[in-house]
C-alpha positions in Angstrom: 0.0 0.0 0.0 1.1 3.6 -0.6 0.7 6.6 1.7 -2.5 7.8 0.2 -4.1 4.4 0.4 -3.2 4.0 4.1 -4.4 7.5 5.0 -7.7 6.9 3.1 -8.2 3.6 5.0 -7.7 5.4 8.3 -10.1 8.1 7.4 -12.7 5.5 6.5 -12.4 4.1 10.1 -10.5 1.0 9.0 -7.3 1.5 11.0 -7.6 -2.0 12.4 -7.4 -3.4 8.9 -3.8 -2.2 8.7 -1.0 -4.7 9.3 2.8 -4.7 9.0 2.3 -5.9 5.4 0.6 -2.6 4.7 4.0 -1.0 5.0 6.0 -3.8 3.5 9.1 -2.7 1.5 9.1 0.8 2.8 9.1 3.0 6.0 5.9 4.4 7.4 5.7 8.2 6.7 5.0 11.0 9.2 1.6 11.8 7.6 0.6 8.2 8.1 1.7 8.3 11.8 -0.2 11.4 12.4 -3.3 9.9 10.7 -3.2 6.8 12.8 -2.6 8.6 16.1 -5.1 11.2 15.1 -7.8 8.6 14.6 -7.4 7.8 18.3 -7.3 11.5 19.3 -3.8 10.8 20.5 -1.9 13.6 18.7 -2.1 17.3 19.4 -0.1 20.3 18.2 -0.8 23.9 18.8 -2.2 25.6 15.7 -1.4 29.2 14.9 0.1 31.9 17.0 -0.1 31.8 20.9 -3.3 33.3 22.2 -4.9 33.7 25.6 -8.0 31.6 24.9 -6.1 28.5 23.8 -4.0 26.6 26.4 -0.8 24.8 25.9 0.8 21.7 27.4 2.5 21.4 30.8 4.7 18.3 30.7 5.7 15.9 33.5 9.2 17.5 33.5 7.7 20.9 34.2 8.5 22.1 30.8 5.8 23.8 28.6 5.2 22.6 25.1 3.2 23.2 21.9 2.5 19.6 21.3 1.7 16.3 23.0 1.6 12.6 21.9 -0.4 9.9 23.8 1.4 6.7 22.7 -0.6 4.5 25.1 -3.8 5.2 23.3 -2.4 3.5 20.2 0.1 1.0 21.6 -2.5 -0.6 23.9 -3.8 -2.3 20.8 -1.6 -5.4 20.0 -2.1 -5.2 16.3 -1.1 -1.5 16.1 1.7 -2.0 18.6 3.1 -4.8 16.3 2.9 -2.4 13.3 5.0 0.2 15.1 7.4 -2.5 16.5 8.0 -3.5 12.8 8.8 0.2 12.0 11.3 0.3 14.9 12.7 -3.1 13.8 13.3 -1.6 10.3 15.2 1.3 11.9 17.3 -1.0 14.0 18.2 -3.3 11.1 19.2 -0.3 9.0 21.6 0.9 11.7 23.0 -2.4 12.9 24.7 -5.3 11.1 23.4 -8.9 11.4 26.5 -9.7 13.4 25.7 -7.1 16.0 22.0 -7.9 16.1 22.8 -11.5 16.9 24.5 -10.3 20.1 21.4 -8.6 21.5 20.4 -10.6 24.6 17.7 -8.4 25.9 15.5 -5.4 25.0 14.8 -3.0 27.9 11.8 -0.7 27.9 9.9 1.3 30.6 6.5 1.3 32.1 4.0 1.8 30.9 3.5 2.6 27.2 6.9 1.2 26.1 6.4 -2.3 27.7 4.3 -3.8 24.9 6.5 -2.2 22.3 9.5 -3.8 23.9 7.8 -7.2 24.0 6.9 -7.0 20.3 10.3 -5.8 19.3 12.1 -8.5 21.3 9.8 -11.1 19.6 10.8 -9.8 16.2 14.5 -9.9 17.0 14.1 -13.4 18.4 12.6 -14.7 15.1 15.6 -13.6 13.0 18.7 -13.1 15.1 18.6 -14.6 18.6 16.0 -17.0 19.9 17.1 -16.3 23.4 16.5 -12.5 23.4 14.6 -11.4 26.6 12.2 -8.6 27.3 13.3 -6.6 30.3 10.8 -4.3 32.1 11.8 -1.1 33.9 9.0 -0.5 36.5 8.1 2.8 38.0 9.2 3.8 41.5 7.0 5.8 43.9 8.0 9.0 42.0 6.7 7.6 38.7 10.2 7.1 37.2 11.3 3.8 35.6 14.1 2.9 37.9 13.2 -0.6 39.1 14.2 -3.9 37.4 13.4 -6.9 39.5 15.7 -9.9 39.7 18.7 -8.3 38.0 20.1 -9.1 34.5 22.7 -11.6 33.6 25.9 -9.6 33.3 27.0 -11.6 30.3 24.2 -10.3 28.2 24.2 -7.3 25.9 21.1 -5.1 25.8 19.3 -2.6 23.7 17.2 0.2 25.3 14.1 1.4 23.5 11.3 3.8 24.3 8.0 4.9 22.9 8.6 8.6 23.4 11.4 11.0 24.1 11.0 14.6 25.2 14.2 15.3 27.0 17.8 13.9 27.1 17.4 13.1 30.8 14.0 11.5 30.7 12.7 8.0 30.8 15.0 6.7 28.0 18.0 7.6 30.1 16.4 6.4 33.3 15.7 3.0 31.7 19.3 2.7 30.7 20.5 3.7 34.2 18.1 1.2 35.7 19.7 -1.6 33.6 23.2 -0.6 34.6 22.3 -0.5 38.3 19.9 -3.4 38.6 22.6 -5.9 39.7 23.7 -3.8 42.7 27.4 -4.3 43.5 27.7 -7.2 41.1 28.8 -6.7 37.5 26.3 -4.9 35.2 25.2 -6.1 31.8 26.4 -4.2 28.7 24.1 -1.7 27.1 24.5 -0.7 23.5 25.5 2.9 22.8 22.4 3.3 20.5 19.0 3.8 22.0 15.9 3.7 19.7 12.9 5.9 20.2 9.6 5.5 18.4 8.2 9.0 18.7 11.0 11.6 19.0 9.8 15.1 20.0 13.1 16.4 21.3 15.9 18.5 19.9 18.4 16.1 21.5 19.9 13.3 19.5 21.9 12.2 22.5 21.0 11.2 26.0 22.4 13.2 28.9 25.2 10.6 29.2 26.4 11.4 25.6 25.1 8.2 24.0 23.3 8.3 20.7 19.5 8.3 20.2 18.0 7.0 16.9 14.5 8.3 16.2 12.0 6.2 14.2 9.8 9.2 13.8 10.7 12.8 14.6 8.3 15.6 15.3 9.1 19.3 15.4 7.5 20.0 18.7 9.0 22.7 20.9 9.6 22.5 24.6 10.2 25.5 26.9 12.3 24.9 30.0 10.3 27.1 32.4 11.6 25.4 35.5 15.1 26.7 34.6 13.8 30.2 34.0 13.5 30.0 30.2 10.7 32.1 28.7 7.5 30.5 27.3 6.0 32.5 24.4 2.7 30.9 25.0 2.6 32.0 28.7 3.7 35.5 27.6 0.7 35.6 25.3 -1.6 34.7 28.2 -2.1 31.1 27.3 -2.6 28.7 30.3 -0.3 25.7 30.7 -2.3 22.6 31.5 -1.4 18.9 32.1 -2.9 17.0 29.1 -3.9 13.9 30.9 -5.7 15.6 33.8 -9.5 15.9 33.9 -10.9 17.3 30.6 -7.6 19.0 29.7 -7.2 16.9 26.5 -10.5 18.2 25.3 -9.5 21.7 26.2 -6.3 21.5 24.2 -8.3 20.4 21.2 -10.8 23.3 21.8 -13.6 20.9 22.7 -14.2 22.0 26.3 
């Protein structure tokens, strides 16, 4: 299928008729991603100039933003999650040789939205490169950060960190990587590959805060304003209210529906 056929199918309400084969031999395009996420009301970006009557997004980090992506609304569906796992798989196999891919012993991803993505991706890798590849879950601590990996990880294994979304260089992608490196306590840590892969990349950073490389599957030009560090927010300056997208009816407010 080509881009126009996919988008037409989504607009007709047939998003669940899509499969990985719908994108066979090519990479999914940004318009296709936006169409799929839009069909679940899971993608928002501020339209036009900042104005008082239209709010903007307040992120978990405290930053303000002119866009927000709700990956969980899409990845909760196994069929769609597998489609996007295939897209990440394509990105990974483009960047890594078969020899390197055979060395991957685990795929680490964080709670909650990236867990199913990590499972699907590890399954795909197991079918082609290493039947013993494991899925590793980084669970959230009492502060909501993915810092807990139960039972440790075999220090002889080499792992790949993936995430469904990246907003900042020090966010959950890095936290997942750190969780992997610390999960064995004082015992030797497993090896983590220098490349981390992110499905929905909405950051200006192509490196994590530790200097390692991030490879986006899909990149979106969404701006973040580091208000906690005293950086100005042009939306606040225009009188727009910063609201948390997932709280109450805020998602509807962002879309101008409440």
